[in-house]
Structures are given as structure tokens and as C-alpha cells.
LUMMARGU-920250 format. One record per residue (C-alpha): residue in one letter; x, y, z. Coordinates in pm, 1 decimal, always signed. Layout:
N
+----+----------+----------+----------+
| aa |        u |        v |        w |
+----+----------+----------+----------+
|  A |        X |        Y |        Z |
...
+----+----------+----------+----------+
END
This chain:
266
+----+----------+----------+----------+
| aa |        u |        v |        w |
+----+----------+----------+----------+
|  M |   -680.3 |   -384.7 |   +792.7 |
|  S |  -1036.8 |   -480.2 |   +864.1 |
|  R |  -1338.6 |   -297.9 |   +733.9 |
|  G |  -1436.1 |     +4.5 |   +935.4 |
|  G |  -1074.5 |   +120.0 |   +970.4 |
|  E |   -992.7 |    -79.4 |  +1284.2 |
|  T |   -764.6 |   -375.2 |  +1335.4 |
|  G |   -690.5 |   -623.9 |  +1608.1 |
|  Y |   -368.8 |   -731.8 |  +1440.6 |
|  P |    -40.6 |   -725.1 |  +1631.2 |
|  S |   +189.8 |   -431.1 |  +1573.0 |
|  I |   +493.3 |   -459.7 |  +1346.2 |
|  S |   +771.5 |   -335.7 |  +1571.0 |
|  P |  +1013.3 |    -58.0 |  +1471.2 |
|  E |  +1304.7 |   -300.9 |  +1499.6 |
|  R |  +1166.9 |   -488.9 |  +1198.6 |
|  C |  +1159.6 |   -173.7 |   +985.0 |
|  P |  +1524.2 |    -73.4 |   +918.2 |
|  S |  +1597.5 |   +288.0 |   +838.3 |
|  G |  +1832.0 |   +493.7 |   +628.4 |
|  L |  +1882.4 |   +235.9 |   +353.7 |
|  R |  +1944.0 |   +299.6 |    -13.9 |
|  S |  +1842.7 |    +87.4 |   -308.1 |
|  A |  +2107.4 |    -75.9 |   -521.2 |
|  T |  +1988.2 |   +135.3 |   -814.3 |
|  G |  +2011.5 |   +465.0 |   -630.0 |
|  N |  +1645.6 |   +544.0 |   -673.6 |
|  R |  +1464.6 |   +729.4 |   -397.2 |
|  V |  +1275.7 |   +477.5 |   -186.7 |
|  G |  +1043.1 |   +556.0 |   +101.9 |
|  G |  +1024.1 |   +378.5 |   +434.8 |
|  I |   +837.0 |    +80.0 |   +563.7 |
|  S |   +557.1 |   +276.1 |   +728.0 |
|  R |   +395.0 |    -22.1 |   +888.1 |
|  L |   +335.4 |    +28.3 |  +1258.0 |
|  V |    -25.8 |    -73.6 |  +1306.0 |
|  G |   -152.6 |    -44.3 |  +1660.6 |
|  S |   -425.4 |   -246.9 |  +1823.2 |
|  N |   -694.4 |     +9.6 |  +1748.9 |
|  P |   -561.7 |   +300.5 |  +1538.9 |
|  T |   -771.3 |   +595.1 |  +1438.1 |
|  L |   -700.0 |   +649.1 |  +1071.5 |
|  S |   -718.8 |   +994.0 |   +922.8 |
|  V |   -880.9 |  +1067.1 |   +587.5 |
|  A |   -692.1 |  +1256.4 |   +319.5 |
|  A |   -877.0 |  +1583.7 |   +269.1 |
|  G |  -1133.6 |  +1563.5 |     -8.1 |
|  S |  -1010.8 |  +1224.0 |   -122.6 |
|  R |  -1243.3 |   +926.9 |   -152.1 |
|  V |  -1176.6 |   +651.4 |   -401.6 |
|  G |  -1372.8 |   +331.0 |   -450.0 |
|  D |  -1551.2 |   +194.8 |   -144.3 |
|  A |  -1325.1 |   +335.1 |   +126.8 |
|  P |  -1152.3 |   +669.3 |   +184.3 |
|  A |   -781.9 |   +721.9 |   +135.2 |
|  R |   -606.7 |   +697.6 |   +470.3 |
|  A |   -284.5 |   +821.0 |   +621.7 |
|  A |   -197.8 |   +678.1 |   +963.0 |
|  P |   -126.1 |   +934.8 |  +1236.9 |
|  A |   +213.8 |   +970.5 |  +1399.4 |
|  D |   +137.5 |   +736.1 |  +1688.0 |
|  T |    +59.4 |   +445.9 |  +1455.8 |
|  M |   +303.5 |   +497.6 |  +1169.8 |
|  A |   +681.9 |   +535.5 |  +1151.3 |
|  R |   +874.6 |   +595.4 |   +830.1 |
|  M |  +1228.8 |   +523.1 |   +723.8 |
|  S |  +1429.3 |   +817.0 |   +599.1 |
|  T |  +1385.9 |   +889.2 |   +230.0 |
|  V |  +1703.3 |   +872.4 |    +29.3 |
|  G |  +1868.3 |  +1058.5 |   -252.6 |
|  Q |  +2174.2 |   +960.1 |   -451.9 |
|  P |  +2357.7 |   +634.4 |   -374.7 |
|  E |  +2677.6 |   +612.9 |   -175.7 |
|  P |  +2960.3 |   +376.4 |   -276.9 |
|  D |  +2914.4 |   +164.5 |    +36.3 |
|  A |  +2536.0 |   +188.0 |    +47.7 |
|  P |  +2379.9 |   -139.6 |   +170.6 |
|  R |  +2121.7 |   -322.6 |    -31.4 |
|  L |  +1766.5 |   -298.5 |    +90.4 |
|  P |  +1669.6 |   -591.2 |   +316.2 |
|  F |  +1401.5 |   -851.8 |   +274.6 |
|  P |  +1071.0 |   -744.6 |   +436.9 |
|  A |  +1034.6 |   -879.9 |   +790.2 |
|  F |   +654.6 |   -855.0 |   +813.2 |
|  L |   +542.2 |  -1131.7 |   +577.3 |
|  T |   +430.8 |  -1365.4 |   +856.9 |
|  E |   +171.4 |  -1111.7 |   +972.7 |
|  P |   -200.1 |  -1143.9 |   +878.5 |
|  V |   -251.7 |  -1120.5 |   +503.3 |
|  E |   -449.1 |   -794.3 |   +502.8 |
|  L |   -179.7 |   -617.8 |   +699.3 |
|  V |    +88.7 |   -756.9 |   +467.1 |
|  A |   -105.5 |   -653.6 |   +155.5 |
|  E |    -96.8 |   -292.4 |   +272.3 |
|  A |   +261.9 |   -312.7 |   +398.1 |
|  L |   +388.3 |   -432.5 |    +59.0 |
|  L |   +293.4 |   -101.6 |   -101.4 |
|  G |   +618.3 |    +75.4 |   -179.6 |
|  C |   +830.5 |   -239.7 |   -164.1 |
|  L |  +1040.9 |   -330.7 |   -466.5 |
|  L |  +1061.1 |   -630.3 |   -697.4 |
|  E |  +1404.5 |   -665.5 |   -856.5 |
|  R |  +1421.6 |   -902.7 |  -1154.5 |
|  T |  +1743.7 |  -1013.3 |  -1324.5 |
|  V |  +1746.5 |  -1188.9 |  -1662.9 |
|  D |  +2070.5 |  -1252.9 |  -1853.0 |
|  G |  +2252.2 |  -1003.6 |  -1634.3 |
|  Q |  +2000.8 |   -725.4 |  -1699.6 |
|  A |  +1805.4 |   -588.3 |  -1404.0 |
|  T |  +1458.5 |   -440.1 |  -1393.3 |
|  T |  +1305.6 |   -299.8 |  -1075.5 |
|  V |   +949.0 |   -196.3 |   -999.7 |
|  R |   +779.7 |    -39.1 |   -697.3 |
|  I |   +458.7 |   -209.0 |   -583.3 |
|  V |   +158.6 |    +26.7 |   -588.8 |
|  E |   -142.6 |   -209.0 |   -580.1 |
|  T |   -215.3 |   -536.8 |   -401.9 |
|  E |   -499.2 |   -771.0 |   -305.4 |
|  A |   -521.5 |  -1002.9 |     -4.2 |
|  Y |   -639.2 |  -1366.3 |    -23.5 |
|  D |   -639.1 |  -1654.2 |   +223.8 |
|  Q |   -798.5 |  -1992.7 |   +290.7 |
|  D |  -1094.9 |  -1835.5 |   +471.9 |
|  D |  -1179.4 |  -1628.3 |   +164.5 |
|  A |  -1419.0 |  -1776.9 |    -93.4 |
|  A |  -1239.1 |  -1586.2 |   -370.6 |
|  S |   -903.2 |  -1743.9 |   -285.7 |
|  H |   -736.2 |  -2038.4 |   -458.3 |
|  A |   -670.5 |  -2171.6 |   -107.3 |
|  F |  -1037.1 |  -2173.7 |     -3.7 |
|  R |  -1100.0 |  -2542.8 |    -79.3 |
|  G |   -775.2 |  -2659.5 |    +74.4 |
|  K |   -432.2 |  -2759.9 |    -42.9 |
|  T |   -392.2 |  -2898.7 |   -395.7 |
|  A |   -106.2 |  -2960.8 |   -634.5 |
|  R |   -181.2 |  -2627.4 |   -798.2 |
|  N |   -191.0 |  -2408.7 |   -487.2 |
|  E |    +43.9 |  -2591.3 |   -249.2 |
|  V |   +292.9 |  -2302.6 |   -255.3 |
|  M |    +31.6 |  -2084.8 |    -80.9 |
|  F |    +41.9 |  -2322.0 |   +217.3 |
|  G |   +419.5 |  -2312.4 |   +244.7 |
|  E |   +671.6 |  -2071.8 |   +392.8 |
|  S |   +607.2 |  -1700.5 |   +361.6 |
|  G |   +826.6 |  -1503.2 |   +125.3 |
|  H |   +794.1 |  -1741.1 |   -168.5 |
|  L |   +624.2 |  -1667.6 |   -499.6 |
|  Y |   +297.6 |  -1828.9 |   -604.0 |
|  V |   +243.8 |  -1802.1 |   -979.9 |
|  Y |    -63.9 |  -1916.3 |  -1168.0 |
|  F |   -187.3 |  -1892.9 |  -1526.3 |
|  S |   -511.7 |  -1698.1 |  -1539.1 |
|  Y |   -786.2 |  -1790.3 |  -1786.7 |
|  G |   -526.2 |  -1926.7 |  -2026.6 |
|  L |   -416.0 |  -1571.4 |  -2102.7 |
|  H |   -152.7 |  -1443.9 |  -1862.6 |
|  H |    +38.5 |  -1518.2 |  -1545.1 |
|  C |    -27.2 |  -1360.8 |  -1205.6 |
|  C |   +216.8 |  -1353.0 |   -913.8 |
|  N |   +152.9 |  -1357.6 |   -540.0 |
|  V |   +373.7 |  -1319.8 |   -234.9 |
|  V |   +303.3 |  -1603.4 |     +9.5 |
|  T |   +229.7 |  -1476.9 |   +360.7 |
|  G |   +148.4 |  -1599.0 |   +709.5 |
|  R |   +252.1 |  -1917.0 |   +884.4 |
|  S |   +325.4 |  -2243.1 |   +704.6 |
|  G |    +15.7 |  -2458.1 |   +672.4 |
|  H |   -224.0 |  -2163.9 |   +642.2 |
|  G |   -292.1 |  -2083.0 |   +276.6 |
|  S |   -254.4 |  -1711.7 |   +217.2 |
|  G |    -93.3 |  -1472.9 |    -26.8 |
|  V |    -93.7 |  -1122.8 |   -167.2 |
|  L |   -159.9 |  -1069.2 |   -536.7 |
|  I |    +66.3 |   -801.1 |   -683.9 |
|  R |   -175.7 |   -613.5 |   -908.1 |
|  A |    +33.9 |   -321.7 |  -1030.3 |
|  A |   +371.9 |   -154.4 |   -995.8 |
|  E |   +566.6 |   +151.5 |  -1103.6 |
|  P |   +887.1 |    +97.1 |  -1306.2 |
|  V |  +1198.0 |   +216.5 |  -1123.4 |
|  E |  +1487.0 |    +68.9 |  -1322.0 |
|  G |  +1514.9 |    -86.4 |  -1667.6 |
|  L |  +1214.0 |    +86.2 |  -1823.9 |
|  E |  +1337.0 |    +31.2 |  -2179.8 |
|  L |  +1364.8 |   -343.6 |  -2122.3 |
|  I |  +1020.7 |   -350.1 |  -1960.7 |
|  E |   +873.4 |   -168.0 |  -2260.1 |
|  R |  +1039.4 |   -409.3 |  -2504.8 |
|  R |   +892.4 |   -706.7 |  -2323.9 |
|  R |   +548.7 |   -547.4 |  -2327.8 |
|  G |   +568.9 |   -405.9 |  -2680.6 |
|  L |   +434.2 |    -69.0 |  -2569.3 |
|  E |   +514.9 |   +239.9 |  -2363.1 |
|  G |   +357.3 |   +439.6 |  -2083.2 |
|  V |   +173.5 |   +345.8 |  -1764.7 |
|  N |    +10.2 |    +45.7 |  -1931.0 |
|  V |   +332.1 |   -154.3 |  -1913.9 |
|  T |   +280.7 |   -258.7 |  -1549.5 |
|  N |    -70.8 |   -149.7 |  -1444.8 |
|  G |   -224.2 |   -495.5 |  -1409.4 |
|  P |   -120.1 |   -835.7 |  -1273.2 |
|  G |    -74.7 |  -1000.5 |  -1613.7 |
|  K |   +102.9 |   -696.2 |  -1755.3 |
|  L |   +338.1 |   -691.8 |  -1458.9 |
|  C |   +432.4 |  -1057.0 |  -1499.9 |
|  Q |   +506.4 |  -1005.3 |  -1869.1 |
|  A |   +709.0 |   -692.1 |  -1790.1 |
|  L |   +923.5 |   -884.5 |  -1539.2 |
|  A |   +933.2 |  -1211.0 |  -1736.7 |
|  I |   +755.1 |  -1401.1 |  -1459.3 |
|  D |   +594.8 |  -1734.4 |  -1543.0 |
|  R |   +529.8 |  -2073.3 |  -1382.4 |
|  D |   +902.8 |  -2148.4 |  -1381.7 |
|  L |   +921.8 |  -1910.1 |  -1085.3 |
|  N |   +637.8 |  -2076.1 |   -892.6 |
|  G |   +770.9 |  -2151.0 |   -543.9 |
|  H |  +1072.0 |  -1922.3 |   -588.1 |
|  D |  +1228.3 |  -1784.5 |   -267.8 |
|  L |  +1201.0 |  -1405.4 |   -299.6 |
|  R |  +1512.2 |  -1358.8 |    -87.1 |
|  R |  +1719.4 |  -1475.1 |   -382.7 |
|  E |  +1791.0 |  -1384.2 |   -742.8 |
|  P |  +1669.0 |  -1384.7 |  -1012.8 |
|  L |  +1365.7 |  -1222.6 |   -846.4 |
|  R |  +1404.6 |  -1045.6 |   -513.9 |
|  L |  +1155.6 |   -866.0 |   -291.8 |
|  L |  +1311.4 |   -563.6 |   -122.3 |
|  A |  +1179.4 |   -359.4 |   +168.9 |
|  G |  +1031.5 |    -18.6 |    +92.8 |
|  G |   +734.4 |   +192.8 |   +184.8 |
|  L |   +525.7 |   +499.9 |   +123.0 |
|  E |   +678.4 |   +834.1 |    +31.4 |
|  P |   +596.8 |  +1139.3 |   +245.1 |
|  G |   +246.9 |  +1256.4 |   +160.7 |
|  E |   +136.3 |   +926.0 |     +7.9 |
|  T |   -175.2 |   +757.0 |   +142.5 |
|  V |   -342.2 |   +420.5 |    +90.8 |
|  T |   -688.8 |   +350.3 |    -45.8 |
|  R |   -867.8 |    +26.9 |    +50.2 |
|  T |  -1153.9 |    -99.6 |   -162.2 |
|  T |  -1313.2 |   -413.7 |   -306.5 |
|  R |  -1114.7 |   -642.4 |   -533.4 |
|  V |  -1114.5 |   -663.8 |   -910.9 |
|  G |  -1235.8 |   -942.6 |  -1139.1 |
|  I |  -1377.5 |  -1185.0 |   -882.8 |
|  S |  -1723.0 |  -1337.9 |   -848.2 |
|  K |  -1713.2 |  -1450.7 |   -483.1 |
|  A |  -1664.7 |  -1252.5 |   -163.3 |
|  V |  -1704.3 |   -943.1 |   -378.7 |
|  E |  -1799.0 |   -727.7 |    -80.7 |
|  R |  -1469.6 |   -774.3 |   +103.2 |
|  Q |  -1242.0 |   -471.9 |    +99.2 |
|  R |   -909.3 |   -647.0 |    +50.5 |
|  R |   -756.8 |   -438.3 |   -227.1 |
|  Y |   -499.2 |   -172.0 |   -141.3 |
|  Y |   -332.5 |    +86.7 |   -360.0 |
|  V |   -125.5 |   +402.6 |   -339.3 |
|  T |   -381.7 |   +678.6 |   -370.2 |
|  G |   -335.9 |   +886.4 |   -683.7 |
|  S |    -73.9 |   +660.5 |   -842.0 |
|  R |    -84.8 |   +671.4 |  -1222.2 |
|  H |    +25.8 |   +307.3 |  -1230.6 |
|  V |   -268.3 |   +133.5 |  -1058.4 |
|  S |   -494.2 |    -93.1 |  -1264.5 |
|  R |   -807.8 |   +105.2 |  -1181.3 |
|  R |   -940.0 |   +355.5 |   -928.3 |
+----+----------+----------+----------+
END
């Protein structure tokens, strides 16, 4: 989504947004509400402004939702891999809100729901890809749907979903998520409880045991899978400037689920 609430990006067709699916854990998961027209008029949630841009809910003619789900059925299919990752990075960053990350370690699964993202690409001075392909960032220039992991300031790891076409460096930083399954294990890894366990990119990587060993990992496969999801009824998205950068600070490329208790900041 470009600044000003308009986009020239191609639409993500309904056929690429499957409906009526249930998660393997039986948790209620919203739909992939990602039909972005060529020039949508976005509505503003009443009385809700956060950061540099208002919260937005797309109208019916530009957004379609999967059915929400309740309890699992014995033959319920697993959620599919998102089909929109080759789209422009800003569109993907917003579309990933509500998708799931499912991590398996030693047979134990933890699942989180993505609630905050940031978009980066090679045309962005704040991006690792800005100065071209290197040994460190080469995953960003590869096939979409892989994981790019880096060690930030010698303190913690951060993970990104690679997007776009091969050869064009782009990715979406996963800034925060809401625990869905395996909360006790997440809390043990973090050594604390509450919303602080996953409300930041470094915290999230520690909670899911993500490090450089997973750099380049195909997110279609275990032990870390990205699963399609979306916004719940009534949820909206806020777009604002990014966090913790010193270049391209004016660009509104951060997206989060408005009102979520699990975002890193509002």
C-alpha cells in the first residue's frame, strides 16, 4: 500500500485465497482478506488514528474474507501456504497480518499469529538489500517464501519472509505476533510471561527458537512453516513509519493489527 491510501498494485485474486479452512491446532483463524483493487477507497475506523496513518478497513468491493472457524473436525485440512508472496513487498507486508508461523522443535509445536510487519526492498535505503547482493543478504534475492535471518547489533536475531520475484531483493520483517499454541513453551524460552514474550522481532525469534541455522529455510516445510490466515471480522490495519531505523524514516512501511495487545509499539 502506497502512502495516501492508494495503490497501483495488481489484485490478489479470490482463487488464491482459499476459504473454509481450519488450523491444525483448532484455533479460530480469520481469512486472507487481501483483495486490493487498482485504486481502492479505504475507510477509516471511527475515531481511530494511530501513528502516522489512520486505521483502515477495506470496503466490500476491495476485500474478501475466508470464513472464520470454530472447533476442528477430524478430517480438517491443514492451512495452505500463502499464495501472494510474489506480489509487491508492501502489499505482502499487509497481507501477512493474521497468517501463522508454526514452529516444531523436538516434536513440540508452537504457533503464533502475525500482528505486525515491516516492508523492505532493494530500492529502500533502510533495507539490507539496498547496496546489492552480498553473502549476508543473498537469501533476500532468492525465491519468495524463504526465511532471511540476521543477527541484529550482536544482541538478537530477526526473521524476514522473502517476497517478490527472484533477483529482486525484498522481504518482510516479522515484528510481532500473538501466541496461538504452545504458550507455556514460548514463555519458558523467553523466561517471562505476558504480551512481552512475542512483541518484538528479537523476542519473537527467541520465542520460536529461530536463529541463523534457519537462514534460507523454505517456509513451506517443517520445522518452521508459514500458514495462510487473515484478519478477524472487525479487525483493521494501521500503517505507519518503521521502528529503529535511521534511513528512509519517512516511509510508511510498517503495518499492524490495530488495537492488538501484542504489537511492539503503537
